[in-house]
C-alpha positions in Angstrom: 8.1 16.2 -32.9 10.5 16.0 -30.1 11.5 19.9 -30.0 8.3 20.5 -28.6 8.6 18.2 -25.4 8.3 20.0 -22.2 10.5 19.4 -19.5 8.3 19.6 -16.5 10.3 21.1 -12.8 9.1 17.7 -11.6 11.8 15.9 -13.1 14.3 18.9 -12.7 15.2 21.4 -10.3 13.5 24.3 -10.6 15.0 27.4 -12.2 15.2 30.7 -10.8 12.1 31.9 -12.5 10.2 28.9 -11.6 11.1 29.3 -8.0 9.9 32.7 -7.9 6.7 32.1 -9.5 6.5 28.6 -7.3 7.1 31.0 -4.1 4.6 33.7 -5.2 2.2 30.8 -6.0 2.4 29.7 -2.8 2.3 32.6 -0.8 -1.2 33.6 -3.4 -2.8 30.0 -1.6 -1.9 30.8 1.8 -3.7 34.4 1.4 -6.7 32.1 -0.3 -6.6 30.0 3.3 -6.2 32.6 5.3 -9.5 34.3 4.1 -10.9 31.5 4.3 -10.3 30.7 7.7 -11.0 34.7 9.0 -14.0 34.8 7.0 -16.7 33.5 9.3 -14.1 32.5 11.6 -14.4 29.7 13.8 -11.5 27.7 15.5 -12.4 24.8 13.4 -11.3 26.4 10.7 -7.8 26.2 11.8 -7.5 22.8 11.6 -5.9 23.7 8.1 -2.8 25.3 9.2 -2.4 23.1 12.1 -2.5 20.1 9.4 0.4 21.8 7.5 2.2 22.6 10.6 2.0 18.7 11.4 3.4 17.1 8.9 6.4 18.4 9.0 7.2 17.3 12.4 5.6 13.7 11.7 7.7 13.0 9.0 10.6 13.5 10.8 9.4 11.0 13.4 8.5 8.8 10.5 12.4 8.6 9.3 13.6 8.5 13.2 11.8 6.0 13.0 13.2 3.7 10.6 16.5 5.2 11.4 16.2 4.2 15.6 15.0 0.7 14.6 17.5 0.3 12.3 20.6 1.4 14.3 19.0 -0.7 17.2 18.7 -3.9 15.3 22.7 -3.6 14.5 22.4 -2.1 10.9 24.1 0.5 9.7 22.6 3.7 8.7 23.6 5.6 5.8 21.3 8.2 4.7 18.3 9.7 6.4 17.0 12.5 4.0 13.8 14.7 4.8 12.1 16.4 1.8 13.1 16.4 -1.8 14.8 19.1 -3.9 17.6 21.2 -3.6 19.2 20.5 -0.3 18.8 23.3 2.2 20.8 22.2 5.1 23.2 19.0 5.5 25.7 17.1 8.5 27.4 13.9 9.0 26.7 12.3 12.5 29.1 8.8 12.7 28.7 7.5 9.1 25.2 8.7 8.5 24.5 11.9 6.5 21.1 13.7 7.1 20.0 16.1 4.6 17.1 18.4 4.7 15.4 19.5 1.3 13.4 22.1 0.2 10.0 20.6 -0.1 9.7 18.5 3.1 6.8 16.1 2.0 8.4 12.9 1.7 11.8 11.2 2.8 13.8 8.4 3.3 16.5 6.6 5.1 18.9 4.2 3.8 19.9 1.4 6.4 22.2 -1.6 5.4 22.6 -5.1 7.5 26.1 -6.2 8.8 25.5 -9.9 8.8 22.5 -12.1 7.4 21.2 -13.2 10.6 17.4 -12.8 11.0 17.8 -10.5 8.5 14.5 -11.1 7.1 13.1 -10.4 10.4 15.0 -7.2 10.8 13.9 -5.7 7.4 10.3 -6.4 8.7 10.5 -4.4 12.1 12.6 -1.5 10.3 10.1 -0.9 7.8 7.6 -1.2 10.2 9.1 0.9 12.8 8.4 4.4 10.5 4.6 4.1 11.0 4.8 2.3 14.2 6.9 5.7 15.4 3.5 7.8 14.2 1.1 5.7 15.9 3.3 5.3 18.5 3.1 9.1 19.5 -0.9 8.5 18.5 -1.3 5.6 21.4 0.2 8.4 24.0 -1.8 10.8 22.7 -4.7 8.8 23.4 -3.0 7.6 26.9 -2.8 10.9 28.1 -5.6 13.4 26.8 -8.2 10.4 26.4 -10.5 9.6 23.0 -13.1 12.0 23.7 -10.5 14.8 24.0 -8.3 14.0 20.9 -11.3 12.8 18.6 -13.3 15.3 19.8 -15.8 17.9 18.1 -14.5 20.8 20.2 -14.5 24.5 19.2 -11.1 25.1 21.5 -7.9 25.5 19.5 -6.1 23.0 21.5 -8.6 20.6 21.2 -8.9 21.2 17.3 -4.9 21.2 17.1 -4.8 17.7 19.2 -7.6 16.3 16.9 -5.7 17.5 13.5 -2.2 16.1 14.8 -4.4 12.8 15.2 -5.4 12.6 11.6 -2.0 13.9 10.6 -0.4 10.4 11.8 -4.1 8.1 10.9 -3.5 9.7 6.8 0.1 9.3 6.8 1.0 6.5 8.9 -1.8 4.7 6.7 -0.6 5.9 3.7 2.4 4.5 4.0 1.1 0.9 5.5 -0.4 0.6 2.0 1.5 -2.4 -0.3 3.0 0.1 -3.4 5.8 0.3 -5.3 7.7 3.7 -6.9 9.9 4.6 -9.1 11.9 1.4 -7.6 11.2 2.0 -4.0 8.8 0.2 -2.2 6.7 1.6 0.4 6.6 0.5 4.3 3.7 -1.3 3.8 5.1 -3.6 0.9 8.9 -3.9 2.3 6.8 -5.2 5.2 4.8 -8.0 3.4 8.1 -8.6 1.3 10.4 -9.1 3.6 9.8 -12.6 5.3 10.0 -13.5 1.7 13.6 -12.0 0.5 15.6 -14.6 -0.7 19.4 -15.3 -0.3 20.7 -13.0 -3.1 18.2 -10.6 -2.1 19.9 -10.7 1.6 23.7 -10.9 0.2 22.8 -7.6 -2.3 21.2 -5.8 1.0 24.6 -6.6 2.7 26.2 -4.7 0.4 24.0 -1.7 0.0 27.0 0.3 1.2 29.9 -1.2 -1.2 27.0 -0.6 -4.3 26.5 2.9 -3.5 30.5 3.5 -3.6 30.6 2.0 -6.4 27.8 3.7 -8.4 29.5 7.0 -7.1 32.8 6.3 -8.8 30.9 5.8 -11.9 29.7 8.5 -12.0 32.6 10.6 -10.9 34.4 9.0 -14.4 36.7 6.6 -12.1 35.9 3.5 -14.0 38.9 1.7 -12.9 38.3 2.4 -9.2 35.1 0.9 -9.6 37.0 -1.9 -11.3 39.4 -2.7 -8.2 36.2 -2.4 -5.7 34.4 -4.8 -7.5 37.3 -7.7 -8.0 37.5 -8.6 -4.3 33.9 -8.5 -3.7 32.9 -10.9 -7.1 35.8 -13.0 -5.7 34.1 -13.0 -2.2 29.9 -13.2 -4.1 30.7 -14.9 -7.4 27.0 -15.3 -8.1 25.7 -12.3 -6.9 23.7 -11.0 -9.9 24.3 -6.8 -9.6 27.6 -7.7 -9.0 27.9 -9.1 -12.1 25.9 -6.3 -14.2 28.3 -3.2 -12.6 31.3 -5.4 -13.4 30.1 -5.5 -16.7 29.0 -1.5 -16.5 32.1 -0.7 -15.0 34.4 -2.8 -17.9 32.6 -0.9 -20.8 33.3 2.6 -18.7 36.7 1.8 -18.8 36.7 1.7 -22.5 37.7 -2.5 -22.2 35.0 -2.7 -24.8 36.3 -6.0 -25.9 36.4 -7.3 -22.3 32.7 -6.0 -21.7 31.6 -7.9 -24.8 33.2 -10.7 -24.2 31.8 -10.8 -20.3 28.4 -10.2 -21.1 28.2 -12.2 -24.0 29.3 -15.3 -21.4 26.5 -14.4 -19.1 23.9 -14.5 -21.9 25.6 -17.7 -23.4 24.2 -19.5 -19.7 21.5 -21.9 -20.8 19.1 -21.4 -17.5 18.8 -17.8 -17.4 15.3 -16.3 -15.9 13.9 -13.7 -18.6 13.9 -10.7 -16.0 17.7 -11.3 -15.9 18.0 -12.5 -19.6 16.8 -9.0 -20.4 19.4 -6.9 -17.6 22.1 -8.4 -19.5 20.6 -7.6 -23.2 20.2 -4.1 -21.8 23.7 -3.9 -20.8 24.9 -5.6 -23.9 23.2 -2.7 -26.0 24.7 -0.3 -23.7 27.6 -1.6 -24.3 28.1 -0.8 -27.8 26.0 2.7 -26.9 29.4 3.0 -24.9 31.9 2.3 -27.0 34.6 3.8 -28.8 33.5 2.1 -32.2 29.9 0.3 -31.6 28.6 -3.0 -33.3 25.1 -1.5 -33.9 23.9 -4.6 -35.1 24.8 -6.3 -31.8 23.0 -3.0 -30.0 19.8 -3.4 -32.5 19.5 -7.5 -32.2 20.0 -7.0 -27.9 17.1 -4.3 -27.8 14.8 -6.2 -30.1 15.3 -9.6 -27.9 15.2 -7.5 -24.8 11.8 -5.7 -25.7 10.4 -9.3 -26.7 10.4 -10.0 -23.1 9.4 -6.4 -21.7 7.6 -4.7 -24.6 7.8 -0.8 -24.8 10.4 -0.8 -21.8 11.1 2.8 -21.3 14.9 2.2 -20.5 15.2 -0.2 -23.8 13.6 2.7 -26.2 15.6 5.0 -24.8 18.7 3.2 -25.1 17.7 2.8 -29.1 16.8 6.1 -28.9 20.2 7.1 -27.9 21.6 4.3 -30.3 19.8 6.1 -33.5 21.0 10.1 -32.4 24.8 8.4 -32.4 24.2 7.0 -35.9 22.9 10.2 -37.6 19.1 9.7 -37.4 18.6 12.5 -35.2 14.6 13.3 -35.4 14.3 9.0 -35.4 16.0 9.1 -32.3 14.4 12.1 -30.7 10.9 11.5 -31.6 11.9 7.5 -29.4 13.9 9.7 -26.9 10.7 11.8 -26.2 8.2 8.8 -25.7 10.3 7.2 -23.2 10.6 10.4 -21.6 6.6 10.5 -21.3 6.5 6.8 -20.3 9.4 6.8 -18.1 8.7 4.4 -14.9 11.9 5.2 -12.9 13.7 3.0 -15.0 15.7 4.7 -17.8 18.1 7.8 -17.2 17.0 11.0 -17.2 20.1 12.8 -17.3 20.6 10.3 -20.5 17.6 11.1 -22.4 18.0 14.2 -21.9 21.8 14.7 -23.5 20.7 13.1 -26.5 18.3 15.2 -27.0 19.9 18.0 -26.6 22.1 16.5 -29.0 19.7 15.7 -31.4 18.0 18.9 -31.1 21.2 20.3 -32.0 21.7 18.5 -35.1 18.9 19.3 -36.4 19.7 22.7 -36.0 16.7 23.8 -33.5 19.1 25.7 -31.1 16.4 27.0 -28.4 15.3 23.3 -27.8 19.0 22.5 -27.6 19.6 24.8 -25.3 16.0 23.5 -23.5 17.0 20.0 -23.4 21.1 21.1 -22.2 20.0 23.2 -19.3 17.3 20.4 -18.0 20.2 18.3 -18.3 22.9 20.2 -16.5 20.8 20.2 -13.4 20.1 16.6 -13.2 23.0 15.2 -13.9 25.8 14.0 -11.6 27.8 12.0 -13.8 31.2 13.6 -15.3 31.3 10.2 -17.3 28.1 11.0 -19.0 28.9 14.8 -19.0 32.3 14.1 -21.6 30.5 11.5 -23.5 27.7 14.3 -24.4 30.8 16.9 -24.9 32.7 14.7 -27.2 29.8 14.3 -29.1 28.7 17.9 -29.2 32.2 18.8 -30.6 32.4 16.0 -33.1 31.6 18.3 -36.8 
């Protein structure tokens, strides 16, 4: 049953208790490493310590490589983020927001071009600059110290550190060059390979990166009217941009202009030549419009999801929307189970906060206060949207 679903800390910020347990676990692991190093000690065993110590500086070098390349090529840099989890330190340099987070294991840079000129080449160079910066450090080490000193078999502490740094660069830089996709983002390797083939619309959307982020922030801040005002001039300038069109439909829905949102989506779906991938997104938006409407047309919602699922079966975002609609209709167990299944299968397309919110509502309605608090607490930790918070509060207040 859905009330038995556990919410791992990896899908939400850790609670204080979890943080204490994680800290204690980390100390135990550290002590075990120290014991292993001191048992029949040799300097080579210090490579474990050096590996951990060198990882963060090379992560910083990697992300700065992306950021510096972007600025040199005339792009703007909105964010530089080191790590994930709770933000420990942040500052702003010009228009660039820099954040250092609790777990400095990974990071990212958010750049945006100012003009479309040579954008495919520049995109490739910016993706390559991250691992390139790391390999540049390795090249400088080899020139300064020589191959035999860098890749050595020595017991001297300095040479052990030098070799470990080289291994960190090869592992980190090499891994980032592998072509793969995770939760909507691409690795540097996949970015390098795909940049030469960017479509005209993809280039246009990249040019709108900052504006789209601001619009999304307005929607999350429950300022749908502000989002519409920002979108209208952009759509006049880029009337065929698919991402802007989707955002406009979502903003109409969020501003409670339900009939306008319905008409807008229907007109888009009435076009005869829509690729299946885009039709699926319009169908999902049509279902979400009904989910958020004051008087939902559930037949339209169900038909939209049925058609969308025929294009991408078992998609987590579609099943999450279906589960939420069942909860709204009073089918709490069916909706909760579908939401739990969507949670387990989520590939990053479904919104965690939305799923947790409706799981909390469903648990509350079947009388499981403990599960409702469990889901509600997780929702409050991950949610950034005032609009969703208000909607959830309204549902909870219903008799």
